C-alpha positions, 0 to 999 in steps of 0.5 A: 502423462502430466508434464507441465510445460515450461511456460506454465511453470514460468507463469507461476514463478512470475506470479510469486515474484509479483506477489512478493513485490506487492507485499514488499511495496505495501509494507514500505508504504505502510512504514512510510505512512507510519513514520510520517504520522509518528513524527509529525506534529499533532496540528499538522495531522489534524489539519491534513485530515480536516482538509481531506474531510472537507475536500471529499464533502464529508461533514466534520463539524 
């Protein structure tokens, strides 16, 4: 008798829903970053990465 309880079926459904939400969120975040970088002037992107390197202590010169 291997019946699955309703609570275990519900946990599997929630897990699938949570995974779908995570994938959708990651895709939207990636699209937003891609669009922001794609339409920004080159100087803005360079200055942002340069400032990030300096703030994290990474030598860039």
